[in-house]
Backbone bond lengths (Angstrom), bond angles and torsions (degrees), N, CA, C in turn:
res aa  C-N    CA-C-N  psi(-1)  N-CA   C-N-CA  omega(-1)  CA-C   N-CA-C  phi
1 M - - - 1.376 - - 1.547 106.69 -
2 Y 1.287 111.15 153.75 1.542 116.61 -178.79 1.502 107.08 -132.50
3 E 1.356 115.22 154.32 1.490 119.64 172.24 1.548 107.93 -131.70
4 S 1.194 116.93 156.60 1.519 128.58 -170.58 1.591 100.97 -86.20
5 I 1.239 116.47 116.49 1.394 124.64 172.83 1.368 117.45 -126.10
6 G 1.322 128.44 108.27 1.368 126.15 -178.90 1.599 113.77 67.80
7 G 1.250 115.72 29.80 1.496 118.89 -175.84 1.503 116.06 82.20
8 K 1.268 118.62 1.24 1.433 121.71 177.31 1.525 112.82 -127.23
9 H 1.366 117.43 154.55 1.311 117.07 -176.91 1.578 115.20 -91.14
10 S 1.273 122.20 133.24 1.471 127.46 -172.29 1.494 105.84 -122.57
11 F 1.468 111.96 131.46 1.412 116.08 174.23 1.429 117.53 -77.07
12 I 1.398 119.41 130.42 1.336 124.46 -173.78 1.501 115.58 -117.07
13 L 1.383 117.74 143.66 1.433 123.29 -178.60 1.472 113.87 -103.09
14 H 1.356 115.90 -20.99 1.455 120.64 -173.81 1.534 113.10 -74.01
15 S 1.238 120.48 155.60 1.477 124.75 173.72 1.504 111.43 -59.97
16 V 1.262 119.27 151.19 1.380 129.61 177.50 1.457 111.35 -123.82
17 N 1.466 120.83 131.36 1.462 123.66 -171.78 1.506 104.53 -102.34
18 N 1.475 118.86 -19.77 1.464 119.40 -174.81 1.486 106.59 -127.96
19 I 1.282 123.77 111.10 1.360 129.09 -175.19 1.563 109.91 -58.24
20 D 1.364 117.35 -29.86 1.544 114.47 178.88 1.441 114.53 -64.82
21 L 1.298 119.77 -13.83 1.469 122.48 178.95 1.463 113.34 -80.68
22 V 1.414 119.20 -9.50 1.529 126.01 179.78 1.473 106.61 -91.64
23 S 1.323 120.63 122.17 1.433 124.80 177.35 1.535 111.60 -71.63
24 Y 1.361 116.34 -41.99 1.543 115.08 171.71 1.509 102.68 -162.96
25 I 1.345 112.83 163.92 1.471 120.40 178.17 1.573 109.11 -125.00
26 S 1.279 117.18 134.96 1.430 124.27 -179.92 1.660 102.60 -86.04
27 V 1.370 109.90 127.90 1.605 115.54 -178.54 1.460 108.62 -130.76
28 T 1.310 115.49 142.44 1.486 120.11 173.66 1.523 107.13 -85.42
29 L 1.311 117.71 137.41 1.509 125.35 -177.21 1.470 103.08 -105.94
30 F 1.380 114.73 137.93 1.377 121.44 174.02 1.622 106.54 -120.88
31 I 1.282 115.60 145.59 1.346 120.86 178.65 1.566 111.71 -110.15
32 D 1.311 115.63 134.89 1.459 120.05 173.86 1.628 114.93 -66.59
33 I 1.347 113.84 108.41 1.564 114.43 -178.67 1.551 114.91 -112.76
34 Y 1.455 112.30 6.60 1.470 113.00 175.61 1.496 111.04 -159.06
35 G 1.436 111.89 72.32 1.531 117.57 171.50 1.567 115.09 58.86
36 G 1.204 115.10 35.17 1.485 118.94 176.30 1.489 121.13 81.77
37 S 1.348 113.34 0.47 1.430 117.21 -178.77 1.560 115.51 -109.50
38 L 1.280 117.28 -16.03 1.471 127.04 -179.47 1.558 113.40 -131.87
39 F 1.364 114.75 121.13 1.395 118.40 -179.84 1.376 118.24 -124.58
40 T 1.306 127.44 158.37 1.477 125.09 179.37 1.462 109.48 -139.29
41 N 1.298 122.46 155.43 1.427 126.31 171.90 1.555 111.82 -108.57
42 E 1.309 115.45 7.61 1.492 119.67 -176.16 1.633 107.97 -76.32
43 C 1.215 114.49 137.55 1.481 120.71 179.46 1.511 112.39 -97.56
44 L 1.299 124.30 134.41 1.461 124.90 -176.86 1.602 108.93 -58.23
45 A 1.236 117.44 -28.27 1.482 124.29 -177.09 1.558 108.29 -85.07
46 G 1.303 116.41 -4.80 1.496 116.03 179.05 1.470 106.93 111.56
47 G 1.315 118.84 152.67 1.512 120.96 175.14 1.495 111.66 85.14
48 R 1.294 114.58 -171.71 1.406 127.83 177.95 1.526 114.36 -111.22
49 L 1.297 112.46 152.31 1.554 118.35 -179.51 1.576 112.43 -90.07
50 F 1.221 118.13 129.91 1.394 120.72 -179.80 1.455 106.34 -154.11
51 A 1.425 115.56 166.99 1.546 119.58 177.03 1.492 104.19 -151.36
52 H 1.335 113.93 160.14 1.455 122.43 172.23 1.538 103.01 -107.21
53 V 1.308 115.60 125.36 1.562 121.23 179.21 1.410 109.32 -125.39
54 T 1.316 117.07 143.33 1.489 126.56 -177.67 1.523 107.35 -72.12
55 S 1.258 118.31 160.06 1.423 119.17 178.91 1.462 114.05 -71.10
56 K 1.298 122.53 -5.73 1.515 125.80 174.79 1.574 110.68 -92.73
57 E 1.194 121.57 -3.52 1.341 119.97 178.26 1.523 111.83 -94.41
58 V 1.293 114.01 149.32 1.454 120.40 -170.12 1.517 112.04 -77.22
59 I 1.334 114.94 129.00 1.463 124.09 179.90 1.497 105.66 -137.78
60 Y 1.340 118.84 126.55 1.502 118.60 174.09 1.449 104.43 -102.56
61 Y 1.316 120.60 121.13 1.470 122.92 166.26 1.449 113.39 -77.91
62 L 1.223 124.78 115.34 1.522 128.49 -178.58 1.485 110.43 -76.42
63 G 1.388 120.17 -16.64 1.427 116.45 -170.53 1.497 115.06 83.19
64 K 1.354 117.20 179.37 1.434 119.77 179.50 1.617 115.84 -112.36
65 D 1.270 114.32 -6.88 1.429 117.22 -178.11 1.508 117.97 -67.13
66 S 1.317 114.11 -37.28 1.502 116.95 -177.22 1.538 109.38 -115.11
67 I 1.290 115.83 36.06 1.622 120.39 173.70 1.560 99.44 -130.55
68 T 1.378 109.06 138.35 1.497 118.95 168.17 1.569 108.77 -117.69
69 F 1.286 114.12 122.60 1.459 118.93 170.66 1.508 109.19 -86.04
70 H 1.355 111.97 129.97 1.536 115.86 -177.87 1.594 112.50 -99.47
71 S 1.246 111.18 -17.62 1.570 119.69 -178.98 1.583 99.94 -171.83
72 N 1.348 104.35 -172.52 1.603 109.97 173.50 1.406 117.73 -63.56
73 S 1.476 118.22 -9.76 1.403 117.45 -172.18 1.409 115.45 -134.47
74 M 1.373 120.92 1.03 1.462 123.54 -179.38 1.475 114.35 -123.32
75 L 1.240 120.58 145.76 1.471 123.06 176.24 1.475 113.74 -151.31
76 T 1.408 118.17 154.45 1.334 122.80 178.61 1.566 110.96 -123.99
77 L 1.324 120.22 138.32 1.295 122.26 177.67 1.617 111.36 -97.84
78 Y 1.458 115.40 146.32 1.492 116.82 -177.68 1.456 99.88 -138.04
79 N 1.399 112.33 162.81 1.493 125.32 167.65 1.532 112.25 46.00
80 N 1.248 116.45 -117.39 1.498 124.29 -167.00 1.528 106.47 -60.83
81 S 1.311 119.15 -50.36 1.381 130.13 -169.50 1.636 106.28 -63.60
82 L 1.336 114.63 -42.05 1.503 115.07 178.91 1.531 107.61 -72.82
83 Q 1.306 124.30 -33.36 1.494 123.30 171.69 1.494 108.98 -58.24
84 I 1.198 115.80 -50.76 1.581 119.31 -175.68 1.415 111.79 -61.08
85 Y 1.440 118.00 -44.26 1.384 122.46 174.99 1.560 115.03 -58.14
86 N 1.323 115.50 -43.20 1.451 120.15 -178.07 1.599 110.07 -65.58
87 L 1.361 112.40 -38.95 1.440 118.19 178.44 1.467 109.76 -64.36
88 L 1.293 119.42 -45.12 1.523 122.49 -178.33 1.411 112.82 -65.04
89 K 1.419 119.43 -34.54 1.402 118.99 -175.43 1.556 117.25 -86.80
90 N 1.454 109.87 -9.63 1.487 117.76 171.14 1.456 114.59 -52.98
91 S 1.382 121.07 134.06 1.339 129.38 -175.09 1.567 106.82 -60.87
92 S 1.295 121.78 -41.25 1.462 123.72 -174.62 1.567 106.14 -72.87
93 T 1.227 121.48 -39.00 1.524 122.06 171.30 1.508 113.18 -57.85
94 Q 1.338 116.78 -43.86 1.528 120.11 -174.27 1.538 102.78 -74.83
95 A 1.416 123.15 -32.70 1.574 120.69 174.06 1.435 105.58 -57.74
96 Q 1.368 118.37 -47.42 1.475 118.26 -167.90 1.566 107.36 -70.56
97 F 1.277 122.75 -36.78 1.456 127.42 171.58 1.572 109.65 -57.50
98 T 1.198 115.58 -52.25 1.524 121.48 -176.50 1.578 108.20 -60.00
99 S 1.303 116.05 -39.79 1.482 121.47 179.61 1.516 108.55 -67.90
100 I 1.279 121.85 -42.48 1.456 125.07 177.14 1.480 111.60 -60.63
101 F 1.360 116.55 -50.98 1.349 119.57 -172.97 1.523 111.77 -71.23
102 R 1.311 117.93 -35.44 1.571 118.21 172.62 1.434 108.33 -60.39
103 N 1.317 121.01 -42.50 1.540 119.03 -173.44 1.544 103.19 -69.86
104 Q 1.273 123.11 -38.65 1.539 121.22 179.35 1.564 110.53 -62.94
105 T 1.412 118.38 -41.13 1.393 123.41 171.86 1.451 117.36 -57.61
106 N 1.312 117.94 -48.76 1.435 133.63 177.80 1.656 106.04 -57.45
107 N 1.265 109.66 -54.22 1.522 113.88 -178.80 1.505 114.86 -62.00
108 S 1.210 118.94 -33.67 1.524 123.93 178.48 1.495 110.17 -72.26
109 L 1.334 114.86 -39.94 1.452 116.43 172.26 1.472 118.99 -62.81
110 D 1.370 117.07 -26.42 1.502 123.04 175.02 1.342 116.44 -72.10
111 E 1.427 116.32 -29.47 1.403 117.95 -179.18 1.503 119.97 -67.76
């Protein structure tokens, strides 16, 4: 996690009680490579996949209980985490999120 200090982003290790105080979060990205049961963060061009996202972007933390890491680059989802992943990748769910975020964007433009 990072916070903005003096116009620059600074890595922080301490806990944060208010997500709005975080300027961005570094996250590891995993790609589904086998029907929702096996994921990797390896990039075909080499290295690992990651992103920096703002605190306002949607991230769902699946927890550690129903995820198994097989190496530094592979993981498997089980139980609750697999159900949540399947719900979030559902086209109906994605359409609902798209509608919600479009309305938020349009409402903020109207203000």
